[in-house]
C-alpha positions in Angstrom: 9.2 29.5 31.2 12.3 27.3 30.7 11.7 24.1 28.8 13.4 22.1 31.5 11.2 23.5 34.3 9.7 20.7 36.4 6.2 22.2 36.2 6.4 22.2 32.4 7.6 18.6 32.4 5.3 17.2 35.0 3.2 14.1 34.5 0.1 16.4 34.7 1.3 18.6 31.9 -1.5 19.2 29.4 -0.6 18.6 25.8 -2.6 19.6 22.8 -2.4 18.2 19.3 -4.1 15.8 16.9 -4.2 12.1 16.3 -4.1 11.4 12.5 -5.2 8.0 11.3 -4.5 6.9 7.8 -6.7 4.2 6.2 -6.3 2.8 2.8 -8.4 0.3 0.8 -7.5 -1.5 -2.4 -10.8 -1.5 -4.5 -9.7 -2.5 -8.0 -7.0 -2.5 -10.7 -7.4 1.1 -11.7 -9.5 4.2 -11.1 -10.3 6.5 -14.0 -9.7 9.8 -12.2 -10.7 12.0 -15.1 -14.1 10.3 -15.3 -14.5 10.7 -11.5 -13.6 14.3 -11.7 -16.2 15.0 -14.5 -19.0 13.1 -12.6 -21.8 15.3 -11.2 -22.0 13.0 -8.2 -18.6 13.8 -7.0 -17.4 17.0 -5.3 -13.6 17.5 -5.8 -11.2 19.6 -3.7 -8.1 21.5 -4.6 -5.1 21.2 -2.3 -1.5 22.1 -2.1 0.5 19.1 -3.5 3.8 18.6 -1.7 6.8 19.5 -3.9 8.2 16.0 -3.8 5.0 14.4 -5.4 5.2 14.1 -9.1 2.4 16.0 -10.8 1.3 13.1 -13.0 0.8 10.9 -10.0 -1.2 13.4 -8.0 -4.2 11.8 -6.4 -7.7 13.3 -6.7 -9.1 14.7 -3.4 -12.9 14.5 -3.0 -15.6 15.2 -0.4 -17.0 12.4 1.6 -20.4 11.7 0.1 -23.4 13.2 1.9 -25.1 12.5 4.1 -22.5 11.2 6.5 -21.7 11.5 10.2 -17.9 11.4 10.0 -16.8 14.9 11.1 -13.3 13.6 11.9 -12.6 12.6 8.2 -10.3 15.4 7.1 -9.7 14.2 3.5 -10.5 11.4 1.0 -8.1 10.8 -1.8 -8.4 8.5 -4.9 -5.3 7.1 -6.4 -5.2 5.9 -10.0 -3.8 2.5 -9.1 -7.1 1.5 -7.5 -6.9 2.8 -4.0 -9.0 4.9 -1.7 -7.2 6.7 1.2 -8.9 8.4 4.1 -7.3 10.6 6.8 -9.0 11.2 10.1 -8.0 14.0 12.5 -9.0 13.7 16.1 -7.9 16.6 18.3 -6.9 16.2 22.0 -6.1 18.4 24.9 -5.0 16.1 27.7 -2.1 14.5 29.5 -0.1 12.0 27.6 -1.1 9.4 30.2 -4.8 9.9 29.3 -4.1 9.8 25.6 -2.3 6.5 26.2 -5.3 5.1 28.0 -7.7 6.1 25.1 -5.5 5.4 22.1 -6.6 1.8 21.4 -10.3 2.7 21.7 -9.8 5.5 19.2 -8.0 3.2 16.8 -10.7 0.6 16.9 -13.5 3.2 16.5 -12.0 4.6 13.4 -11.3 1.2 11.9 -15.0 0.6 11.8 -15.7 4.2 10.7 -13.2 3.9 7.8 -15.0 0.9 6.4 -18.3 2.7 6.4 -16.8 5.9 4.8 -14.8 4.0 2.2 -17.8 1.9 1.3 -19.9 5.1 0.7 -17.2 6.4 -1.6 -16.9 3.1 -3.4 -20.6 3.0 -4.2 -20.3 6.2 -6.1 -17.1 5.7 -8.0 -17.6 2.0 -8.7 -18.5 2.6 -12.4 -15.1 4.2 -12.9 -13.1 1.4 -11.3 -11.6 -1.4 -13.3 -12.3 -4.9 -11.8 -14.0 -3.1 -8.8 -14.3 -5.0 -5.5 -14.8 -3.6 -2.0 -12.3 -4.3 -0.7 -9.3 -6.5 -1.5 -7.0 -5.4 1.3 -6.9 -2.5 3.8 -4.1 -0.9 5.7 -3.8 1.7 8.5 -1.2 3.8 10.2 -1.4 6.4 13.0 0.5 9.6 13.7 0.2 11.3 17.2 1.0 14.9 16.5 1.7 17.1 19.6 1.8 20.9 19.4 5.1 22.6 20.2 3.4 25.8 21.5 2.8 27.6 23.8 5.3 25.8 26.0 7.9 24.1 23.8 9.7 21.3 25.5 13.2 20.2 24.7 13.2 16.8 23.0 15.5 15.4 25.6 13.1 16.5 28.3 10.2 14.8 26.4 12.1 11.6 26.1 13.3 11.6 29.7 9.9 12.4 31.3 7.4 11.0 28.9 9.1 8.2 27.1 7.1 5.5 28.9 3.8 7.1 27.7 5.0 7.7 24.2 6.3 4.2 23.5 3.2 2.7 25.0 1.0 4.8 22.8 2.9 3.8 19.7 2.3 0.1 20.6 -1.4 0.8 21.7 -0.6 -0.5 25.2 -1.8 0.9 28.5 1.1 -0.7 30.6 4.7 0.4 30.5 6.9 -1.5 28.1 10.2 -3.0 29.1 13.4 -1.0 28.9 14.6 -3.1 26.0 11.4 -2.4 24.0 11.5 1.3 25.0 15.1 1.8 23.9 14.4 -0.1 20.6 11.5 2.3 19.8 13.4 5.4 20.8 16.3 4.5 18.6 14.3 5.6 15.6 13.9 9.2 17.0 15.0 11.9 14.5 14.5 15.6 14.1 15.5 18.4 11.7 15.8 21.4 14.0 17.0 21.3 17.6 13.5 21.3 19.1 12.0 18.7 16.8 11.3 15.1 17.7 9.8 12.3 15.5 9.6 8.7 16.6 8.6 6.2 14.0 7.3 2.7 14.9 5.6 -0.2 13.0 2.0 1.0 13.5 2.3 4.5 14.7 4.5 7.6 15.0 5.0 10.4 17.4 5.5 13.9 16.0 6.7 16.9 17.9 7.5 19.3 15.0 5.7 22.6 14.1 6.2 21.9 10.3 4.5 18.5 10.1 2.1 18.8 7.1 4.5 17.4 4.5 5.6 14.8 7.0 1.9 13.6 7.2 1.9 13.1 3.4 4.9 10.7 3.8 3.1 8.7 6.4 0.0 8.5 4.1 2.1 7.5 1.1 4.1 4.8 3.0 0.8 3.3 4.3 -0.4 3.1 0.6 2.8 1.4 -0.4 2.3 -1.1 2.5 -1.2 -1.8 1.3 -0.3 -2.4 -2.4 2.7 -4.5 -1.6 0.7 -6.7 0.8 -2.1 -7.0 -1.7 0.3 -8.2 -4.5 2.0 -10.6 -2.1 -1.4 -12.2 -1.2 -2.4 -12.2 -4.9 0.8 -14.1 -5.8 0.3 -16.5 -3.0 -3.2 -17.3 -4.4 -1.8 -17.8 -7.9 1.0 -20.0 -6.6 -1.4 -22.1 -4.6 -3.4 -22.7 -7.9 -0.2 -23.7 -9.6 0.7 -26.1 -6.8 -2.8 -27.6 -7.0 -2.1 -28.1 -10.8 -5.1 -25.9 -11.7 -3.0 -23.7 -13.9 -0.6 -26.2 -15.4 -3.3 -28.2 -17.1 -3.9 -26.7 -20.5 -6.8 -27.6 -22.8 -5.9 -29.7 -25.8 -6.5 -26.8 -28.2 -3.7 -24.9 -26.5 -1.2 -27.4 -28.0 -2.4 -27.2 -31.5 0.0 -25.3 -33.8 -1.3 -21.9 -35.1 -4.7 -22.4 -33.4 -3.5 -22.7 -29.9 -1.2 -19.6 -30.2 -4.2 -17.4 -30.9 -6.1 -18.3 -27.7 -5.3 -16.7 -24.3 -3.8 -19.4 -22.1 -2.7 -19.6 -18.4 0.8 -18.9 -19.6 -0.3 -15.6 -21.0 -2.2 -14.8 -17.8 0.9 -15.4 -15.7 2.9 -13.1 -18.0 0.2 -10.4 -17.8 0.1 -10.7 -14.0 3.8 -10.1 -13.8 3.6 -7.1 -16.0 0.7 -5.6 -14.1 2.4 -6.0 -10.8 5.7 -4.6 -12.0 4.0 -1.6 -13.6 1.9 -0.6 -10.6 4.9 -1.0 -8.2 7.0 1.2 -10.5 4.2 3.8 -10.7 4.0 3.9 -6.9 7.7 4.1 -6.3 8.1 6.8 -8.9 5.3 8.9 -7.3 7.7 10.7 -5.0 11.0 12.3 -5.6 13.0 13.1 -2.5 16.3 14.1 -4.2 17.5 17.2 -2.4 15.4 16.5 0.6 17.8 14.7 3.0 15.6 15.0 6.1 12.5 13.7 4.3 14.6 11.0 2.7 15.8 9.9 6.1 12.3 9.9 7.5 11.0 7.9 4.5 13.8 5.3 4.9 12.7 4.9 8.5 9.2 4.3 7.4 10.4 1.8 4.8 12.3 0.0 7.5 9.5 0.0 10.2 6.8 -1.0 7.7 9.2 -3.6 6.2 8.5 -2.4 2.7 11.7 -3.8 1.4 10.8 -7.2 2.9 7.5 -7.2 1.1 9.2 -6.1 -2.2 11.7 -9.0 -1.7 8.9 -11.5 -1.1 7.0 -10.2 -4.2 10.2 -10.4 -6.4 10.9 -13.9 -5.3 7.4 -15.0 -6.1 7.5 -13.2 -9.5 10.7 -15.1 -10.2 9.0 -18.4 -9.3 6.1 -17.6 -11.5 8.5 -16.6 -14.3 10.2 -20.0 -14.0 6.9 -21.8 -14.0 5.8 -19.7 -17.0 9.0 -20.7 -18.8 8.5 -24.4 -18.0 4.8 -24.3 -19.2 5.7 -22.4 -22.3 8.6 -24.8 -23.1 6.2 -27.7 -22.6 3.6 -26.1 -24.9 6.2 -25.3 -27.6 7.7 -28.8 -27.4 4.3 -30.5 -27.8 3.3 -28.1 -30.6 6.6 -28.9 -32.3 6.1 -32.6 -32.0 2.5 -32.3 -33.3 3.8 -30.2 -36.3 6.4 -32.9 -37.0 3.7 -35.6 -36.9 1.5 -33.6 -39.3 4.4 -33.2 -41.7 5.1 -37.0 -41.5 1.4 -37.7 -42.1 1.5 -35.4 -45.1 4.6 -37.0 -46.5 3.2 -40.5 -45.9 -0.1 -39.4 -47.6 1.8 -38.1 -50.6 3.7 -41.4 -50.7 0.5 -43.4 -50.7 -1.0 -41.2 -53.4 2.1 -41.7 -55.5 2.1 -45.5 -55.0 -1.6 -45.7 -55.9 -1.0 -43.6 -59.0 1.8 -45.9 -60.1 -0.4 -49.0 -59.9 -3.0 -47.3 -62.0 
């Protein structure tokens, strides 16, 4: 049957596919993956790592702890920078109009389920997590994957006949969006081969591509990046609020003492360590994938970076790190100046003491 046939492109056309929901939770500073892997309470899985993932950043995939009632949870992965990611797979066989009607309810149901499942994982791996806490921040993204067989439609036919349903799904709306909003969303449509179509939006994506497995990993990874960047942005906000409230700038008297003060950990050191920790983890995340020689995946990833505003979060973090760096310099300069003044006073006292001792000696 021709792809442009009206029966094939009718509103009642039944599509099959899967809704993939990616959830990520920041649960601490670091997960000791070697210790988790050697634990007798954890069942690990082997899987095919995409070629663009650097081996030394490969996450550990595990089974969801039993007993559980989460049959839709396709995989659970632990990342060494302190994150749990869960991927849910919900199959469908329906019209796109029906999928649109149900999409928000599905989203909400698995938000609740993800908290339950991530919590059960956290309880088991908590001993292997540095500064463990469930949970600091969470993030989610959805991919609506539509099968291209048995009746493959031309992407132009898809956009012409089903664009209203597609863009409404991506925004979790049941009503049709305005033409302006629709065109804005459809502008992000890309594809590698002639019959492929991927539309990326801020909270969800539409995938019409038979080779979509590696693409799913990019969505999962971008969601992880969004999680970590938002977590660090919030952490820096908290630290800056403490500084503005003058809870960090006030140092104990011992911090100003020469020699003694320099051996104690001060708020200045904590600010410096925070900067280093954030920069190291962001570098580890950004170096986890290598898309050189993969122009299509690179283009798709750049779309995700744009839609999730990852560069905006990075810019915000860098600005706050610069502010903290300036504050660190000011506090350190103040400490060094007071220590220098105190050292000079000590020297003057010593000289004056020697002078007094000499004078008393002459009178004897």
